[in-house]
C-alpha positions as CSV (number, residue, x, y, z in Angstrom):
1,M,24.9,-18.2,-18.0
2,S,22.2,-15.7,-18.2
3,T,22.0,-12.7,-20.4
4,P,20.9,-9.3,-19.1
5,A,18.0,-7.7,-20.9
6,T,18.6,-4.4,-22.7
7,D,16.4,-1.4,-22.1
8,A,15.4,-0.7,-25.7
9,G,12.1,1.0,-25.0
10,D,10.1,-2.0,-26.1
11,G,8.9,-3.1,-22.6
12,R,12.1,-4.8,-21.6
13,V,13.7,-4.3,-18.2
14,D,17.3,-4.7,-17.2
15,G,17.9,-7.8,-15.3
16,D,18.8,-11.5,-15.2
17,T,16.4,-13.1,-17.8
18,T,17.2,-16.6,-16.8
19,L,16.2,-16.1,-13.1
20,A,13.1,-14.1,-14.3
21,A,12.0,-17.0,-16.5
22,L,12.7,-19.6,-13.7
23,S,10.6,-17.6,-11.3
24,H,7.6,-18.4,-13.4
25,A,8.6,-22.0,-14.4
26,S,9.3,-22.9,-10.8
27,A,5.7,-22.4,-10.0
28,L,4.8,-25.5,-12.0
29,F,6.8,-27.7,-9.6
30,A,6.7,-25.8,-6.3
31,S,3.5,-23.6,-6.5
32,F,4.3,-20.9,-3.9
33,L,7.8,-21.9,-2.9
34,G,9.4,-21.3,-6.3
35,P,8.4,-17.7,-6.8
36,I,9.1,-16.9,-3.1
37,L,12.6,-18.4,-3.4
38,F,13.4,-16.3,-6.5
39,L,11.9,-13.2,-4.8
40,I,14.3,-13.8,-1.9
41,L,17.3,-14.6,-4.2
42,A,16.8,-11.6,-6.4
43,D,19.3,-8.8,-6.1
44,D,17.9,-5.6,-4.7
45,D,18.6,-3.8,-8.0
46,D,17.3,-6.6,-10.3
47,E,13.9,-5.2,-11.2
48,L,13.2,-7.9,-13.8
49,V,13.5,-10.8,-11.5
50,T,11.7,-9.0,-8.6
51,Q,8.7,-8.0,-10.7
52,N,8.4,-11.4,-12.4
53,A,8.6,-13.3,-9.1
54,K,6.0,-11.0,-7.5
55,N,3.6,-11.5,-10.5
56,S,4.2,-15.2,-10.4
57,L,3.5,-15.4,-6.7
58,N,0.3,-13.3,-7.1
59,F,-0.9,-15.6,-9.8
60,Q,-0.2,-18.7,-7.8
61,I,-2.2,-17.2,-4.9
62,V,-5.2,-16.7,-7.3
63,V,-4.8,-20.3,-8.6
64,F,-4.8,-21.6,-5.1
65,A,-8.0,-19.7,-4.3
66,A,-9.6,-21.1,-7.5
67,L,-8.6,-24.6,-6.5
68,M,-10.1,-24.1,-3.0
69,L,-13.3,-22.9,-4.6
70,A,-13.3,-25.8,-7.0
71,A,-12.8,-28.2,-4.0
72,V,-15.9,-26.7,-2.3
73,L,-17.9,-26.9,-5.5
74,S,-16.9,-30.5,-6.0
75,F,-19.6,-31.5,-3.5
76,V,-22.1,-30.4,-6.2
77,F,-19.9,-31.9,-8.9
78,V,-19.3,-28.5,-10.6
79,G,-15.8,-28.4,-9.1
80,L,-14.8,-31.7,-10.8
81,L,-15.1,-29.8,-14.1
82,L,-13.2,-26.9,-12.8
83,F,-10.0,-28.8,-11.7
84,P,-8.8,-29.6,-15.2
85,I,-9.7,-26.2,-16.5
86,I,-7.7,-24.5,-13.8
87,A,-4.8,-26.8,-14.4
88,V,-4.7,-26.1,-18.1
89,V,-5.0,-22.4,-17.7
90,D,-2.3,-22.4,-15.1
91,L,0.0,-24.4,-17.3
92,V,-0.5,-22.3,-20.4
93,L,-0.2,-18.9,-18.7
94,V,2.9,-20.0,-16.7
95,L,4.6,-21.2,-20.0
96,L,3.7,-18.0,-21.7
97,A,5.0,-16.0,-18.8
98,T,8.3,-18.0,-18.8
99,V,8.9,-17.2,-22.5
100,K,8.1,-13.5,-22.0
101,A,10.4,-13.2,-19.0
102,N,13.2,-15.0,-20.8
103,D,12.8,-12.3,-23.5
104,G,13.4,-9.7,-20.8
105,Q,9.8,-8.6,-20.3
106,V,7.8,-8.2,-17.1
107,Y,4.8,-10.4,-17.6
108,S,1.5,-9.6,-15.8
109,Y,-1.0,-12.4,-15.6
110,P,-4.5,-11.5,-16.7
111,F,-7.2,-10.9,-14.0
112,T,-4.6,-11.1,-11.2
113,P,-4.5,-8.4,-8.5
114,D,-1.3,-7.2,-6.9
115,I,-1.4,-9.0,-3.6
116,V,2.4,-9.1,-2.8
């Protein structure tokens, strides 16, 4: 079962830490669908899951835009170099976000605007 985070004044938010972590980890397997699913499944009063799912969805939108840009740039061979870089950055940041969310923190990805 999941353990609720405690509000100890150290950046933690009350909520289901397991679902919050899964909202990030699911993006590795189901890009947009994972975070959307957890955003829908989150209770109305579970701020931890809601904020983490929104942040994960926002980041996946940015990753999708970067992949589309890399696809366009692949015609001049620059995009071929960008694909693995985008994949590694996505993997590392999603894993970091998963660990932080499992610790009860709301993780905000760097350079990611609030779209949702």
